[in-house]
C-alpha positions in Angstrom: 69.6 21.3 -4.9 65.8 21.8 -3.6 62.9 19.0 -3.8 61.8 20.4 -7.1 65.2 20.2 -8.7 65.8 16.7 -7.5 62.4 15.4 -8.9 62.8 16.9 -11.9 66.3 15.4 -12.7 64.9 12.0 -11.8 62.1 12.4 -13.7 64.4 13.1 -16.8 66.7 10.2 -15.8 63.4 8.0 -15.7 62.3 9.2 -19.2 65.8 8.5 -20.7 65.7 5.1 -19.2 64.4 2.6 -21.7 61.7 0.1 -20.9 62.6 -3.4 -20.7 63.2 -6.3 -18.5 66.8 -5.5 -18.3 66.0 -1.7 -17.0 63.3 -2.9 -14.7 65.3 -2.5 -11.2 66.5 0.8 -12.3 63.3 2.3 -13.2 61.7 0.9 -10.3 64.2 2.6 -8.1 63.9 6.0 -10.0 59.9 5.6 -9.8 60.2 5.2 -5.9 62.9 7.7 -5.2 60.2 10.1 -7.0 57.6 8.7 -5.5 59.2 9.5 -1.9 60.2 12.8 -2.7 56.8 14.0 -3.9 55.4 12.7 -0.4 58.1 14.4 1.5 56.9 17.5 -0.4 53.6 17.0 0.4 54.3 16.7 4.3 56.4 20.1 4.0 53.4 21.9 2.4 51.1 20.6 5.1 53.3 21.6 7.6 54.0 25.1 6.4 50.0 25.5 5.3 51.2 26.2 1.7 48.1 24.1 0.8 45.3 25.8 3.0 44.7 28.5 0.5 41.6 26.6 -0.7 40.4 25.1 2.6 36.7 24.0 2.3 34.5 22.7 5.1 32.7 20.0 3.6 28.8 19.4 4.5 25.9 17.2 3.3 26.2 13.0 2.9 29.0 13.4 0.3 31.6 15.8 -1.7 31.8 15.8 -5.4 34.8 18.0 -7.0 34.5 19.2 -10.2 37.6 18.9 -11.9 38.8 20.5 -15.4 40.7 22.8 -17.4 39.8 26.7 -17.6 36.4 27.4 -19.4 35.1 24.2 -19.6 32.0 25.5 -18.0 32.4 24.0 -14.6 30.9 26.8 -13.0 27.7 27.2 -15.3 27.2 23.2 -14.2 27.4 23.8 -10.6 24.8 26.6 -10.6 22.3 24.3 -12.7 23.1 21.3 -10.3 22.9 23.2 -7.2 21.7 26.2 -5.2 24.8 28.1 -6.1 25.1 31.4 -7.6 28.7 31.7 -9.2 30.0 33.9 -11.6 30.5 32.4 -15.0 31.9 33.9 -18.2 33.2 32.8 -21.4 37.1 33.4 -20.9 39.7 31.5 -18.8 40.2 31.5 -14.9 36.6 32.8 -14.1 36.9 30.9 -10.9 39.7 32.0 -8.4 38.6 30.2 -5.4 36.8 27.2 -4.5 32.8 27.5 -4.9 30.4 24.9 -3.2 26.6 24.3 -3.7 24.5 21.6 -2.5 22.7 19.4 -4.7 19.6 17.7 -3.3 18.8 14.5 -4.8 16.9 11.2 -3.9 16.7 12.5 -0.6 20.6 13.2 -0.2 22.2 16.2 0.2 25.6 16.2 -2.0 27.9 19.1 -1.7 29.6 20.0 -5.3 33.0 21.9 -5.4 33.9 24.3 -8.4 37.5 24.3 -8.2 39.7 26.7 -9.9 40.7 25.2 -13.4 43.8 23.1 -13.8 46.8 24.1 -15.9 49.5 21.9 -17.3 51.9 21.1 -14.2 49.2 21.6 -11.6 50.4 18.5 -10.0 54.0 20.2 -9.2 52.5 23.5 -8.0 51.8 25.5 -11.4 48.7 28.1 -11.1 48.0 27.1 -7.4 47.6 23.3 -8.6 48.7 21.9 -5.3 46.4 23.9 -3.5 43.6 22.8 -5.9 44.2 19.3 -5.9 44.6 19.2 -2.1 40.7 20.0 -2.1 39.9 17.5 -4.6 41.7 14.8 -2.2 39.2 15.4 0.2 36.2 14.8 -2.1 34.4 11.4 -2.3 33.9 11.8 -6.1 35.5 13.4 -8.8 33.4 14.9 -11.9 35.6 15.4 -14.8 34.6 17.8 -17.1 35.7 18.1 -20.5 35.4 20.5 -23.8 34.4 18.7 -26.9 36.3 21.4 -28.7 39.7 20.6 -26.7 39.1 17.2 -24.7 42.9 17.1 -23.2 41.4 13.7 -20.9 44.9 12.4 -20.8 46.2 15.9 -19.6 43.7 16.1 -16.8 43.8 12.3 -16.0 48.0 12.9 -15.8 47.9 15.4 -13.5 45.3 13.9 -11.1 47.7 10.9 -11.2 50.7 12.9 -10.4 49.0 14.1 -7.4 48.5 10.7 -6.0 44.9 10.1 -7.0 43.8 6.9 -8.4 40.4 6.7 -10.1 38.1 4.0 -10.5 40.2 1.6 -9.2 41.0 -0.2 -5.9 43.8 0.0 -3.8 46.5 -2.5 -4.5 45.8 -5.9 -2.9 49.2 -6.2 -1.0 49.7 -6.3 2.6 53.5 -5.8 4.6 54.0 -7.1 7.9 57.2 -5.7 9.9 59.0 -8.5 11.3 62.0 -8.2 14.0 64.4 -10.5 11.9 64.4 -13.0 8.9 64.8 -10.2 5.9 62.3 -9.9 3.5 60.2 -12.4 2.2 57.6 -12.0 -0.9 54.8 -14.7 -1.3 52.0 -14.2 -3.9 48.9 -16.2 -4.9 49.1 -14.6 -8.6 51.8 -15.1 -11.2 53.8 -11.9 -10.8 55.8 -10.3 -14.0 57.4 -8.5 -11.3 61.0 -9.5 -10.4 61.5 -10.6 -6.7 64.7 -8.9 -6.5 63.5 -5.8 -7.8 60.7 -5.8 -5.1 63.1 -6.5 -2.6 65.2 -3.9 -3.2 62.0 -1.3 -3.5 60.9 -2.4 0.1 64.6 -1.8 1.3 64.5 1.8 -0.3 61.2 2.3 1.4 62.7 1.1 4.9 61.5 -2.3 5.2 64.7 -4.6 6.6 62.5 -7.2 7.6 59.0 -7.9 6.5 56.7 -10.6 5.2 54.9 -9.4 1.9 51.9 -11.0 0.5 50.5 -10.0 -2.8 47.1 -11.1 -4.0 47.1 -9.7 -7.8 49.4 -9.6 -10.6 50.6 -6.0 -10.2 52.9 -4.1 -12.4 55.7 -1.8 -11.1 53.6 1.1 -10.7 50.9 -0.5 -8.5 53.8 -2.0 -6.4 54.8 1.5 -6.0 51.5 3.0 -4.9 51.1 -0.1 -2.4 54.4 1.2 -0.7 53.2 4.7 -0.4 51.0 6.3 2.3 49.6 9.3 0.4 47.5 7.8 -2.5 43.8 8.2 -2.4 41.4 5.9 -4.3 37.9 7.4 -5.0 35.6 7.2 -8.0 35.4 9.4 -11.0 32.6 10.4 -13.6 33.8 11.8 -16.9 31.6 14.3 -18.5 31.6 16.1 -22.2 30.0 19.5 -21.2 28.3 21.8 -24.4 26.9 18.5 -25.9 24.2 21.2 -27.5 27.1 22.7 -29.5 27.7 19.3 -31.4 26.5 18.0 -34.9 25.3 14.3 -35.0 28.3 13.3 -36.5 30.8 14.6 -33.8 28.3 13.6 -31.1 28.7 10.0 -32.3 32.7 10.3 -32.4 32.7 11.6 -28.9 29.8 9.2 -27.3 32.5 6.6 -26.3 35.0 8.7 -24.7 33.2 9.9 -21.8 30.4 8.6 -19.1 27.9 11.3 -20.4 27.4 14.2 -22.7 25.7 17.0 -21.1 24.8 20.7 -21.7 25.1 23.1 -18.7 23.5 25.8 -20.6 20.4 23.9 -21.7 20.1 21.4 -19.0 20.7 18.2 -21.3 21.2 14.9 -19.7 21.4 16.7 -16.1 19.0 14.5 -14.5 21.1 11.3 -15.8 23.9 13.1 -14.4 22.7 13.7 -11.0 21.6 9.8 -10.9 25.3 8.9 -12.2 26.7 11.1 -9.4 24.3 9.5 -6.7 25.1 6.0 -8.1 28.9 6.3 -8.4 29.0 7.8 -4.6 27.6 4.5 -3.6 24.7 6.0 -1.4 21.7 4.3 -0.4 18.5 5.5 0.8 16.9 3.9 4.0 13.5 4.9 4.8 12.7 4.9 8.6 9.5 3.7 9.7 7.7 3.7 13.6 5.8 0.6 14.5 1.9 0.9 12.8 2.7 3.9 10.7 3.8 4.4 7.2 7.7 4.6 6.3 8.9 8.2 5.9 9.9 8.1 2.1 10.3 12.2 1.9 13.4 12.1 4.2 15.5 9.1 4.0 18.5 8.0 6.0 21.5 8.4 3.5 24.1 5.9 4.1 27.1 4.2 2.0 26.7 0.8 0.2 27.1 -2.4 2.2 26.2 -0.3 5.3 24.7 -2.2 8.4 21.8 -1.8 10.8 24.9 -0.9 13.3 26.1 1.6 10.9 22.3 3.3 10.6 22.2 3.7 14.4 25.7 5.2 14.3 24.2 7.9 12.1 21.1 8.3 13.9 20.8 10.8 16.7 20.5 10.5 20.6 21.0 7.1 22.2 19.3 4.5 19.8 22.5 2.5 19.8 22.8 2.0 23.2 18.7 1.3 23.4 19.0 -0.9 20.7 17.0 -4.5 20.9 16.4 -5.6 17.2 15.0 -4.4 14.0 12.6 -5.0 11.3 13.5 -4.6 7.7 11.3 -4.7 4.5 12.8 -4.5 1.2 15.8 -5.5 -1.4 17.9 -6.8 1.6 15.2 -8.8 3.4 13.9 -12.5 2.7 10.3 -11.6 3.6 8.9 -8.8 4.9 9.3 -7.4 8.5 12.0 -9.8 8.7 13.8 -9.4 12.1 17.5 -8.7 11.9 20.6 -7.6 14.3 22.9 -4.6 14.0 25.1 -6.9 11.7 22.2 -7.2 8.9 23.4 -5.3 5.5 21.0 -2.9 4.1 20.2 -2.3 0.4 19.0 0.9 -1.5 15.2 1.5 -0.6 15.1 -0.7 2.5 12.4 0.3 5.2 13.9 0.0 8.6 12.0 -0.2 11.9 13.7 0.0 15.0 13.1 -2.1 18.2 14.2 0.1 21.3 14.9 -0.5 25.1 13.2 2.1 27.4 15.3 3.7 29.7 
């Protein structure tokens, strides 16, 4: 029996197993086995090159993947947001490969990938879904595009979830330390609803014979299994409803709470707001570099991730600046006063002005 058949059999058993306290151990065992088999399948696909059909080289400061079912207007949206010129059409499966474009916004170069439209069962490989989702896994942000006439939001998020992608959530706060002896001990800073024996069984099932486990959140069974797996990817997402220009006022009001933003790729409606939302959710900040006695360069900022330090800025700057670094001066949101003298450990904020003091070699 192949992996796909084994996964299907286990999923059917899981579906038939009622959800209650008495079946928690059995449901946990089935879910863990399914997760292990999917991880095994993913590793085999990588080994045979099956997921390489849509390999894309990433460029710029960050990468965004446009995700949605066919004919939601992703290609038109890509063309409006970037310098791409992708063929569009009012029929399904216009996009048959990954189309990249570069969006320049607030000094950042943000690569946007229009991937082929998903279909039901994509996470299990239907319609090239495994290849598509392998590209999505390498993105820094998902832009989920929905059609107001056929929302299908839960179907999209279900396929994304099945592919091991976890959106708008932090990784489980659980630490596992392997030991040479002593069995498995589980401690928690929170009151857990999970049964301790269920957790220990799942740990053994995943190869942990002796381990110390510390949990710092009240997690459910799915979060616990996620903490055990190596193939989960955590990233932010933005949900937009396209074709807003086709909606009347009452329908717009109905849908406004079901997404982050309503846009129209055809008319350009709310696309500036979308660009800002992408920048914000990517967690990017702009740092304006300044030479002593000169004005800061506000036209070409250094783009960093949120919570970056002066040391991180030095890593991204060209040449041997890190080796020559003495100290820096910062003016802006992160400084207590103008021209504050700081070290490499200083945490920068958006629109700080940074002046470096370098040793002469």
